[in-house]
C-alpha positions as CSV (number, residue, x, y, z in Angstrom):
1,X,37.9,-2.1,-29.2
2,X,38.6,-3.4,-25.8
3,X,39.2,-6.9,-24.4
4,X,36.8,-8.8,-22.1
5,X,39.1,-7.8,-19.3
6,X,38.5,-4.1,-20.1
7,X,34.8,-4.5,-19.5
8,X,35.4,-6.3,-16.1
9,X,37.9,-3.6,-15.1
10,X,35.5,-0.8,-15.9
11,X,32.6,-2.4,-14.1
12,X,34.8,-3.1,-11.0
13,X,36.1,0.5,-10.9
14,X,32.6,1.9,-11.3
15,X,31.4,-0.4,-8.4
16,X,34.2,0.7,-6.1
17,X,33.5,4.4,-6.9
18,X,29.8,4.0,-6.2
19,X,30.5,2.5,-2.8
20,X,33.6,4.3,-1.7
21,X,33.8,7.3,-4.1
22,X,33.8,11.0,-3.1
23,X,32.5,13.8,-5.3
24,X,35.3,15.9,-6.8
25,X,35.4,18.9,-9.2
26,X,38.1,20.5,-11.3
27,X,38.0,23.7,-13.2
28,X,40.9,23.6,-15.8
29,X,43.3,26.5,-15.5
30,X,43.1,26.7,-19.3
31,X,39.4,27.6,-19.1
32,X,36.2,25.7,-20.0
33,X,33.5,24.2,-17.8
34,X,34.2,22.6,-14.5
35,X,34.3,18.8,-14.6
36,X,33.0,16.6,-11.8
37,X,33.6,12.9,-11.1
38,X,33.5,10.4,-8.3
39,X,37.1,9.7,-7.1
40,X,38.8,7.5,-4.6
41,X,40.1,9.9,-1.9
42,X,42.6,8.9,0.7
43,X,43.6,11.1,3.6
44,X,47.1,10.8,5.2
45,X,47.3,8.2,8.0
46,X,49.9,6.7,10.2
47,X,49.1,3.4,8.5
48,X,51.8,4.0,5.9
49,X,54.4,4.6,8.6
50,X,53.4,1.4,10.4
51,X,53.8,-0.5,7.1
52,X,57.4,0.8,6.8
53,X,56.5,3.3,4.1
54,X,57.2,7.0,4.2
55,X,54.5,8.9,6.0
56,X,53.6,12.4,4.9
57,X,51.0,14.1,7.1
58,X,50.2,16.8,4.5
59,X,49.7,14.5,1.5
60,X,46.3,13.4,0.2
61,X,45.7,11.0,-2.7
62,X,43.1,11.0,-5.3
63,X,42.6,8.1,-7.8
64,X,40.3,8.5,-10.8
65,X,39.5,6.7,-14.0
66,X,40.9,7.8,-17.3
67,X,38.3,10.1,-19.0
68,X,37.0,11.5,-15.7
69,X,39.2,14.6,-15.7
70,X,40.4,14.9,-19.3
71,X,43.7,16.8,-19.6
72,X,44.4,17.0,-15.9
73,X,47.3,14.6,-16.3
74,X,48.8,16.5,-19.2
75,X,48.4,20.0,-17.6
76,X,50.0,18.9,-14.3
77,X,52.9,17.2,-16.1
78,X,53.4,20.3,-18.2
79,X,53.8,22.4,-15.0
80,X,50.6,24.3,-14.7
81,X,49.0,24.8,-11.3
82,X,45.8,22.9,-11.0
83,X,43.4,22.6,-8.2
84,X,40.6,20.1,-7.3
85,X,37.8,20.5,-4.8
86,X,36.7,17.5,-2.7
87,X,34.2,17.9,0.1
88,X,34.3,21.7,-0.2
89,X,38.1,21.7,0.4
90,X,40.5,22.8,-2.2
91,X,43.7,20.9,-3.0
92,X,46.7,21.6,-5.3
93,X,47.4,18.7,-7.6
94,X,51.1,18.1,-7.1
95,X,51.6,15.1,-9.4
96,X,49.6,12.8,-11.6
97,X,50.8,9.3,-12.3
98,X,49.3,6.7,-14.6
99,X,48.9,3.4,-12.8
100,X,48.9,-0.2,-14.2
101,X,47.8,0.0,-17.8
102,X,47.2,3.8,-17.8
103,X,43.5,3.7,-17.2
104,X,43.7,4.6,-13.5
105,X,45.4,7.9,-12.6
106,X,46.8,8.7,-9.1
107,X,47.2,12.3,-8.0
108,X,49.1,13.5,-5.0
109,X,47.3,16.5,-3.5
110,X,48.2,19.2,-1.0
111,X,45.5,20.9,1.1
112,X,45.3,24.7,0.4
């Protein structure tokens, strides 16, 4: 059973996804039906470079909520080649990292 904070966190993430989210799909390499979810999608920008962070012009970022793409985290960490589709564009999922308390996952993507 979650804490009151969990409910607030879920509601906030859902609100942000509904306003800024982008539709994404993933067909697991292990088989099974394709999964779809709203994700937060960030394209590479020079903003990182200006902020003194490393800028990578070929790196996109996808953030999603735990449960949206069950097993994507585990498959990528085990070394399988996974691909997501966002706005009719395919991307390889290079890494998946659990952020904060593990309920938000961040994937570094590379355009195919």
